N, C-alpha and C positions, 0 to 999 in steps of 0.2 A: 343597321343589317340585323338585329335582334328581332326588330320589330316587324320586318319583312319574314323571317322565319317563323315568326309566331302568328302572323297574319295567314302564310301559308299552312300552317298548321290548323289553325282555325276555320279555314275554307275547307281543308280535307275531312276534318271531322264533322262539318255540316253537311259536305256532299254526302257523306257516308251516311249521317243520318237521315237526309232525304231519301236516299237509296234504299235504306231499310226502312223505310216506315209501314205500317201496319196497312196501308192503304193499297200497297203491292207489293205482298213481303217476297214473292219469288222474283221480280221483276219481269214476268212472263205475263203478256197480254193476250187477248185473243188477236189481234193482229198479228203477232208473232208465228200465229197457228194457222192462219188463213192459208188456204190452199189444198191441193191435192197430196194424200199420203199413202203410200205404199207398203203393205205390210212386209218386211223380210223375213219375219218369225211370228209364228202364232201358236200359242200352247193352252189348251184347257185342263184344268186339274179338278178332277171330282171332289166335291166336298164330302159328297157321302162316300160309305163305304163301297165302291162298286170296281170292277174290272173293266178294261183297263183304267189305271188311276189316272193318267194322263194322256192326251191325245195333242200330237204336234201336228198341225195342217202342213201339208206336202206343197210348200210354196216351192215352184211358181205354178203347179198344177193347180192348185186351188189359189185364186186372187182374191185380197182383202183390200179394199181401199175405204178410206174416211176423207171425206170433204170436209172442209170446215169454211165456213162463210163470214165475214166482216162483222155480221148482225148476230154471230154465236151460232147459228143454225148449223146442222150438220147432215150429212147422209153417209150412213155406213154400209157397205155392200161386200157380202160375199158371193163371189161366183165358183161355183163347182162344173166342171164340164158335164153337159149332159141333164143338168137339172136348171130348173128358174135361179135367178138371183135372189139371195136373201136381203133384202132391204131394211135398213133402220133410219129413222129420219127423227130430228126433235131439236133441241138446244143444248148447247155446250156452255158451261160455265165454270170459270176460275173462281173458287170458293177460297182459298187461303195458301198457305206454303205448299206449294206442290199437290194440291188437292183439285179435284174437279167434280163436277156434279152432270151429269146426262139427263135430261126429262126427255123420253122419248114419245113421238107422237102417238103411239099406240098405247101407252098407259102413262098419262100425264101426271098421274096422282103418286106415282112409284118412281120417283126419281133413283138413278144409280150413282153412287160415289165410287170415287176411286182415288188413285194417286198418278202422278207424271213427273216426267222429267225431261228438258229438252237440252240437248246437246249445246255446246257454247256456240257452235257454228250454226246453230237452227235449222240443222238440216236431219237432226234425228229425234225422233219422239218415241219415247218407252212409257206405257201405260200399264196398269195394273186395274181391273174391276173385279174386286173379291164378292162371290157370290151371286153373279149374274144369272138368269136365266131365260135370256132373250134368244140367246145364239145357237143353242145345241140341244139336240134329243140324244142323252147318253146312251152307249148301247147297255143292254138290249133295248133297242128303238122301240117306242111305243106310241109315238105321235105327241109325246108332253114334253116340252123342254124340262131340262133338269138343272139343279145347281151345280155351278162349276166355276171355279176361278179363271180369268182370263187375262193373258198376259200377251202384250204384243209389242214389238219393235217397228215402227214407221220411218220409212225415208220418204224425205220431201220431194215429190215430183219436180223435175225441172218445168219452168213455165215458158 
């Protein structure tokens, strides 16, 4: 009986050691993120001292989707009624414990890094991209994207 308990304890410690290895510190893989994700909340916060300091996109009037493919490629789309969609494509890579890198096709030499969390049921993805300049021309609009922190919550679309 003692040997059985010791064996079970050793197997549990071994399983935890494998689950917590440095090869996959979050347990989340690209396969877990494959699919279409619809934003339920999107916030841009100015890095510089500007007014307004924060812009919350009016979801569902503005739609924001992220599509992640099994090969790590992504398509990020912002749709505003009456304007052309803003589309960003590139590669998504999980780089460590809750961190990722986005390499945009329009600027492959300047990858964006951020943090993410995935709900335990796999249906809610929260991301933070600090200091991104690819997505918003901060008021007053001058045609040049401004530096802002990007925070979003996405719900996985039904397949």
